[in-house]
C-alpha positions in Angstrom: -22.3 -7.1 -30.1 -18.8 -8.1 -31.0 -16.6 -9.9 -28.3 -13.1 -10.9 -28.8 -11.1 -12.9 -26.2 -7.4 -13.0 -26.7 -5.3 -15.7 -25.0 -2.3 -17.9 -25.6 -2.9 -21.6 -25.7 -6.1 -22.4 -23.9 -4.6 -25.5 -22.1 -2.6 -23.1 -19.7 -5.7 -21.2 -18.5 -7.2 -21.4 -15.0 -4.2 -23.0 -13.3 -4.1 -22.9 -9.4 -2.5 -19.7 -8.0 -2.3 -18.0 -11.3 -3.9 -14.8 -12.6 -5.6 -15.1 -16.1 -6.2 -12.0 -18.1 -8.5 -11.6 -21.1 -9.1 -8.6 -23.3 -12.7 -8.2 -24.5 -13.7 -5.5 -27.0 -17.3 -4.6 -26.9 -19.6 -1.6 -27.1 -19.9 0.6 -23.9 -22.5 -0.8 -21.4 -22.3 2.1 -19.0 -21.6 1.8 -15.3 -21.4 -1.8 -14.1 -23.7 -2.6 -11.1 -23.3 -6.3 -11.1 -21.9 -9.2 -13.2 -22.7 -12.9 -13.4 -19.9 -15.5 -13.4 -20.7 -19.1 -14.1 -19.3 -22.3 -15.7 -21.0 -25.4 -17.1 -19.5 -27.9 -14.5 -18.1 -30.1 -17.4 -14.7 -31.8 -17.5 -12.7 -33.4 -14.7 -12.4 -31.4 -11.5 -14.5 -28.5 -13.1 -14.8 -26.5 -9.8 -12.6 -23.4 -9.2 -12.0 -20.9 -6.5 -12.6 -17.2 -7.6 -10.8 -14.5 -5.5 -12.1 -11.5 -7.5 -12.7 -10.1 -10.9 -11.1 -6.8 -12.1 -12.6 -5.0 -15.1 -10.9 -2.0 -16.5 -12.9 0.3 -18.7 -10.3 2.0 -20.8 -12.8 4.5 -22.3 -13.9 5.8 -18.8 -10.5 5.4 -17.1 -12.3 3.3 -14.4 -11.5 0.0 -12.7 -14.2 -2.1 -11.1 -13.4 -4.7 -8.5 -15.9 -7.5 -8.0 -14.9 -9.6 -4.9 -15.9 -13.2 -4.6 -13.7 -15.2 -2.3 -15.8 -18.4 -3.0 -15.8 -21.6 -4.8 -17.8 -22.2 -8.0 -18.1 -25.9 -7.6 -20.9 -28.3 -6.7 -18.7 -30.2 -4.2 -17.2 -27.1 -2.4 -18.5 -24.3 -0.2 -22.3 -23.8 -0.9 -22.4 -25.9 -4.1 -23.1 -23.0 -6.5 -21.5 -22.8 -10.0 -22.9 -19.4 -10.8 -22.8 -16.2 -8.8 -23.8 -12.5 -9.1 -21.0 -10.3 -8.0 -21.3 -6.6 -7.0 -18.6 -4.0 -7.3 -16.5 -2.9 -4.3 -16.8 0.8 -3.6 -13.7 2.9 -3.8 -12.9 4.6 -0.5 -9.9 6.7 -1.9 -9.1 8.7 -5.0 -7.3 7.8 -8.2 -7.5 4.9 -10.6 -8.1 2.1 -8.0 -10.7 -0.7 -8.1 -14.0 1.1 -7.8 -17.6 1.2 -8.8 -17.5 5.0 -9.5 -15.3 7.5 -11.4 
């Protein structure tokens, strides 16, 4: 599996109240039913609040929305630094965040 992450100057990633975008190129994995998000709890103030993750599948013309609304931090919320997230279901039509086509 080949994964490429494109970003400009790593030092400016994950700043409070900012959206970070990454492009990852990999083989198709089919429909997404859950994802795991985690960090290694290293560095000063390693915890972070995650609103949601949006994944756009360009080949299938599909956008998945994985709501979180929780901290990934040992000293916040429930103390977890890893979480399984499940896709939000689309209630309308069109190219909106969804778990289906």
